[in-house]
C-alpha positions as CSV (number, residue, x, y, z in Angstrom):
1,X,-17.2,8.4,3.7
2,X,-15.4,6.1,1.3
3,X,-16.0,2.5,0.6
4,X,-12.8,0.6,0.5
5,X,-12.1,-2.9,-0.9
6,X,-9.0,-4.6,0.3
7,X,-7.7,-7.6,-1.6
8,X,-5.7,-9.5,0.9
9,X,-6.5,-10.6,4.4
10,X,-3.0,-10.8,5.9
11,X,-1.4,-8.6,8.4
12,X,-1.3,-5.5,6.2
13,X,-4.8,-6.0,4.9
14,X,-6.2,-6.3,8.4
15,X,-4.3,-3.3,9.6
16,X,-5.5,-1.1,6.8
17,X,-9.1,-2.4,7.3
18,X,-8.9,-1.4,11.0
19,X,-7.5,2.0,10.1
20,X,-10.2,2.7,7.6
21,X,-13.0,1.4,9.9
22,X,-11.6,3.6,12.7
23,X,-12.0,6.6,10.4
24,X,-15.7,5.7,9.7
25,X,-15.2,4.2,6.3
26,X,-16.8,1.0,5.1
27,X,-14.5,-1.9,4.3
28,X,-14.8,-5.2,2.4
29,X,-11.9,-7.6,2.6
30,X,-11.4,-10.1,-0.2
31,X,-8.9,-12.9,-0.3
32,X,-7.0,-13.6,-3.5
33,X,-9.0,-16.8,-4.2
34,X,-12.4,-15.1,-4.0
35,X,-12.3,-14.0,-7.6
36,X,-16.0,-14.4,-8.1
37,X,-16.7,-11.8,-5.3
38,X,-16.8,-8.4,-7.1
39,X,-14.7,-5.5,-6.0
40,X,-17.2,-2.7,-5.0
41,X,-15.0,-0.1,-3.3
42,X,-14.1,3.2,-4.9
43,X,-10.6,2.7,-3.3
44,X,-9.0,-0.7,-3.8
45,X,-6.0,-1.7,-1.8
46,X,-3.8,-4.4,-3.2
47,X,-2.6,-5.9,0.1
48,X,-1.0,-9.0,-1.5
49,X,2.6,-10.1,-2.0
50,X,4.2,-8.7,-5.1
51,X,4.5,-12.2,-6.5
52,X,0.6,-12.4,-6.5
53,X,0.1,-9.2,-8.4
54,X,0.0,-10.6,-11.9
55,X,-2.8,-13.1,-11.1
56,X,-4.8,-10.5,-9.2
57,X,-4.6,-8.0,-12.0
58,X,-5.4,-10.7,-14.6
59,X,-8.5,-11.8,-12.8
60,X,-9.7,-8.3,-11.7
61,X,-8.5,-5.8,-14.3
62,X,-12.1,-5.0,-15.4
63,X,-13.3,-4.5,-11.8
64,X,-10.4,-2.1,-11.1
65,X,-11.1,0.2,-14.1
66,X,-11.8,3.8,-12.9
67,X,-10.9,3.1,-9.3
68,X,-8.2,4.4,-7.0
69,X,-5.9,1.4,-6.8
70,X,-3.4,1.5,-3.9
71,X,-0.2,-0.5,-4.3
72,X,1.5,-1.4,-1.1
73,X,3.7,-4.2,-2.6
74,X,7.4,-4.3,-2.3
75,X,9.2,-6.1,-5.2
76,X,12.0,-7.5,-3.1
77,X,14.1,-10.5,-3.9
78,X,13.4,-12.3,-0.6
79,X,16.0,-15.0,-1.3
80,X,18.8,-12.5,-1.0
81,X,17.3,-9.3,0.4
82,X,19.8,-7.7,-2.0
83,X,17.6,-5.8,-4.4
84,X,14.3,-5.1,-6.1
85,X,12.9,-7.4,-8.7
86,X,11.7,-4.7,-11.1
87,X,13.9,-2.8,-13.6
88,X,16.0,0.0,-12.2
89,X,14.0,2.6,-14.0
90,X,10.6,1.2,-12.9
91,X,8.6,0.2,-9.8
92,X,5.8,-2.2,-8.9
93,X,3.4,0.7,-9.0
94,X,4.5,1.8,-12.5
95,X,3.9,-1.8,-13.7
96,X,0.4,-1.8,-12.1
97,X,-0.3,1.6,-13.7
98,X,0.7,0.2,-17.1
99,X,-1.5,-2.9,-16.7
100,X,-4.5,-0.7,-15.5
101,X,-4.4,2.4,-17.7
102,X,-7.9,3.6,-16.6
103,X,-7.2,3.2,-12.9
104,X,-5.8,5.9,-10.7
105,X,-2.8,4.1,-9.1
106,X,-1.1,5.4,-6.0
107,X,1.7,3.9,-3.9
108,X,1.2,3.9,-0.2
109,X,1.6,1.8,3.0
110,X,4.6,0.0,1.6
111,X,7.0,1.8,4.0
112,X,4.9,0.9,7.0
113,X,4.8,-2.3,9.0
114,X,1.4,-3.7,9.9
115,X,2.0,-3.2,13.6
116,X,2.7,0.5,13.2
117,X,-0.5,1.0,11.2
118,X,-2.5,-0.9,13.8
119,X,-0.9,0.9,16.8
120,X,-0.8,4.3,15.1
121,X,2.6,5.0,16.4
122,X,6.3,4.5,15.8
123,X,8.2,5.1,19.0
124,X,6.8,8.4,20.4
125,X,5.6,9.6,17.0
126,X,2.4,9.1,15.0
127,X,2.7,6.7,12.1
128,X,3.1,8.5,8.8
129,X,1.9,7.0,5.5
130,X,3.9,8.2,2.4
131,X,1.7,8.5,-0.7
132,X,2.9,8.9,-4.3
133,X,0.8,9.2,-7.4
134,X,0.0,11.2,-10.4
135,X,-3.7,11.9,-9.6
136,X,-4.1,14.7,-7.0
137,X,-7.7,13.7,-6.2
138,X,-6.8,10.1,-5.7
139,X,-4.0,11.0,-3.3
140,X,-6.3,13.4,-1.4
141,X,-9.0,10.8,-1.1
142,X,-6.4,8.3,0.4
143,X,-4.9,11.0,2.6
144,X,-8.4,11.6,4.0
145,X,-8.8,7.9,4.8
146,X,-5.4,7.8,6.5
147,X,-5.9,11.0,8.6
148,X,-9.5,10.1,9.6
149,X,-8.0,6.9,11.0
150,X,-5.6,8.9,13.2
151,X,-2.4,8.7,11.2
152,X,-0.4,11.3,9.3
153,X,-0.3,11.3,5.5
154,X,2.5,12.9,3.5
155,X,2.4,13.5,-0.3
156,X,5.6,12.0,-1.5
157,X,5.2,13.3,-5.1
158,X,4.4,11.7,-8.4
159,X,4.1,8.0,-9.1
160,X,7.8,8.1,-10.2
161,X,8.7,8.4,-6.5
162,X,7.3,4.8,-6.0
163,X,10.8,3.6,-7.0
164,X,12.4,5.4,-4.1
165,X,9.6,4.3,-1.7
166,X,10.2,0.7,-2.7
167,X,14.0,1.0,-2.2
168,X,13.3,2.6,1.2
169,X,11.1,-0.3,2.1
170,X,13.8,-2.7,1.0
171,X,16.2,-1.1,3.5
172,X,13.7,-1.1,6.3
173,X,12.6,-4.8,5.7
174,X,16.2,-5.9,5.4
175,X,17.0,-4.3,8.8
176,X,14.1,-5.9,10.4
177,X,14.9,-9.3,8.9
178,X,18.4,-8.9,10.3
179,X,16.9,-8.0,13.7
180,X,18.5,-4.5,13.6
181,X,15.1,-2.9,14.0
182,X,11.8,-4.2,15.3
183,X,8.9,-5.3,13.1
184,X,6.8,-3.2,15.5
185,X,9.0,-0.1,14.7
186,X,10.5,1.3,11.7
187,X,11.3,4.8,10.5
188,X,9.3,7.8,11.6
189,X,8.7,11.1,9.8
190,X,8.6,14.3,11.8
191,X,7.6,17.7,10.5
């Protein structure tokens, strides 16, 4: 079983902690202000707002070296809901990978709402977590955590696909903010 550190104690952090624990994995949750508490997990989930990433990476870069770092952030302009705040040829995940060259960065959970991770379903279907990354072993390790917790995992391709996952999340979050879909719902993947 994997040991997972989750930086962030909000809705997403709690939902992912519950998912991992359900699958038999050990979990530690750290809030962003507990910088003196070391990260010990082999998998580290950054369950923080995109606006907090720079400070988290600055304070914990050495601790994240060599680990599987899971980015679930969405770099959305929340004042307008009209676009992403990263360059058109980049993503939040790509920026994290550049800042942490010895970490194995994957993008996951950003297209899910916390409620669907906690419930394990979207409508009549099982919640699916899309995972993008360049390290096959890192993606497989995270896929095992997701499936052990009772959800489906789909390999969405290389880390370059993080841009499309972030754009997809922008659409989904915008629809929910406009009350066109529910925060307890979202898009489902069927195979």
